[in-house]
Kinemage of the C-alpha trace (Angstrom):
@kinemage 1
@onewidth
@group {chain A} dominant
@subgroup {mainchain}
@vectorlist {calphas} color= white
{ca met a 1} P 84.659 89.038 102.629
{ca leu a 2} L 86.080 92.439 103.460
{ca arg a 3} L 83.616 94.167 101.151
{ca leu a 4} L 80.746 92.383 102.903
{ca leu a 5} L 81.914 93.902 106.172
{ca gly a 6} L 82.012 97.395 104.692
{ca thr a 7} L 85.829 97.813 104.692
{ca asp a 8} L 85.774 99.409 101.218
{ca arg a 9} L 83.408 102.122 102.345
{ca leu a 10} L 85.414 102.711 105.512
{ca ile a 11} L 88.656 103.066 103.506
{ca glu a 12} L 86.802 105.375 101.073
{ca gln a 13} L 85.732 107.632 103.948
{ca trp a 14} L 89.282 107.659 105.343
{ca val a 15} L 90.733 108.611 101.929
{ca ala a 16} L 88.126 111.345 101.490
{ca ala a 17} L 88.908 112.761 104.878
{ca leu a 18} L 92.654 113.067 104.200
{ca pro a 19} L 93.834 116.669 104.081
{ca gly a 20} L 96.078 117.706 101.181
{ca gly a 21} L 94.049 116.747 98.206
{ca glu a 22} L 94.918 114.275 95.504
{ca thr a 23} L 98.661 114.253 96.168
{ca ala a 24} L 98.266 113.341 99.852
{ca ala a 25} L 95.751 110.622 99.090
{ca thr a 26} L 98.038 109.098 96.422
{ca ala a 27} L 101.077 109.283 98.680
{ca thr a 28} L 99.217 107.644 101.607
{ca ile a 29} L 97.886 104.785 99.527
{ca leu a 30} L 101.187 104.164 97.849
{ca gly a 31} L 102.891 104.282 101.289
{ca ala a 32} L 100.490 101.721 102.557
{ca ile a 33} L 101.178 99.396 99.643
{ca phe a 34} L 104.952 99.907 100.129
{ca val a 35} L 104.706 99.001 103.864
{ca ala a 36} L 102.481 96.030 103.084
{ca ala a 37} L 105.143 94.699 100.724
{ca phe a 38} L 107.532 94.105 103.675
{ca val a 39} L 105.114 91.429 104.905
{ca leu a 40} L 103.102 90.316 101.852
{ca asp a 41} L 104.133 89.011 98.465
{ca ala a 42} L 103.204 91.105 95.326
{ca phe a 43} L 100.442 88.695 94.369
{ca glu a 44} L 98.941 88.926 97.824
{ca ile a 45} L 98.955 92.677 97.651
{ca ile a 46} L 97.372 92.585 94.219
{ca phe a 47} L 94.568 90.287 95.340
{ca val a 48} L 93.974 91.665 98.812
{ca ala a 49} L 95.026 95.276 99.123
{ca val a 50} L 94.523 96.690 95.626
{ca pro a 51} L 90.796 95.849 95.393
{ca ile a 52} L 90.173 97.608 98.683
{ca leu a 53} L 92.602 100.646 98.421
{ca ile a 54} L 92.677 101.577 94.739
{ca pro a 55} L 88.914 102.105 94.064
{ca ser a 56} L 88.793 104.709 96.870
{ca leu a 57} L 91.829 106.410 95.409
{ca leu a 58} L 90.368 106.412 91.893
{ca ile a 59} L 87.329 108.224 93.212
{ca arg a 60} L 89.580 111.098 94.378
{ca val a 61} L 92.235 111.091 91.595
{ca pro a 62} L 90.951 111.523 88.024
{ca asp a 63} L 93.848 109.900 86.090
{ca ala a 64} L 93.541 106.094 86.400
{ca val a 65} L 96.500 105.411 84.097
{ca trp a 66} L 98.845 107.458 86.194
{ca val a 67} L 97.658 105.857 89.482
{ca ser a 68} L 97.972 102.333 88.098
{ca thr a 69} L 101.519 103.149 86.893
{ca leu a 70} L 102.482 104.488 90.301
{ca val a 71} L 101.010 101.406 92.016
{ca leu a 72} L 102.958 99.089 89.727
{ca leu a 73} L 106.179 101.025 90.238
{ca thr a 74} L 105.615 100.930 94.045
{ca leu a 75} L 105.045 97.149 93.929
{ca gln a 76} L 108.176 96.658 91.871
{ca thr a 77} L 110.271 98.914 94.126
{ca ser a 78} L 108.995 97.482 97.406
{ca ser a 79} L 109.547 93.908 96.266
{ca his a 80} L 113.239 94.633 95.753
{ca ser a 81} L 113.751 96.595 99.062
{ca pro a 82} L 116.120 95.058 101.580
{ca gly a 83} L 113.465 94.383 104.184
{ca ser a 84} L 111.266 92.218 101.981
{ca cys a 85} L 114.162 90.316 100.459
{ca thr a 86} L 115.598 89.273 103.745
{ca cys a 87} L 112.199 88.221 105.152
{ca ser a 88} L 111.050 86.181 102.247
{ca arg a 89} L 114.104 84.184 101.416
{ca arg a 90} L 114.878 80.860 103.070
{ca pro a 91} L 118.299 80.292 104.520
{ca ile a 92} L 120.694 78.449 102.292
{ca arg a 93} L 121.132 74.904 103.453
{ca thr a 94} L 124.438 73.174 102.986
{ca arg a 95} L 124.406 69.594 102.038
{ca ala a 96} L 126.164 67.296 104.467
{ca val a 97} L 129.041 65.441 102.899
{ca asn a 98} L 128.596 61.733 103.334
{ca ser a 99} L 131.779 59.630 103.259
{ca arg a 100} L 129.955 56.450 102.611
{ca arg a 101} L 128.266 55.800 99.312
């Protein structure tokens, strides 16, 4: 749906307009994925954010293996950060002790 609305082309234009070359573009996309992990699960990021963000980055950065490794490390690191762990876990419920059986 987002590709039908032209979001991929918009993101591609934003990444192309970033000053600083390949390093700045890579850091910006990885930072966006890291921030998204505070709200979204890793599977949601893989199915929603990666198809929109990573193709525009691969146009600018020639090494796809290095970019995919950095994205996977960012997903792994951000899923274990304190903010995402406290938001995604349910509170522990204690079972009420019933005296009658």
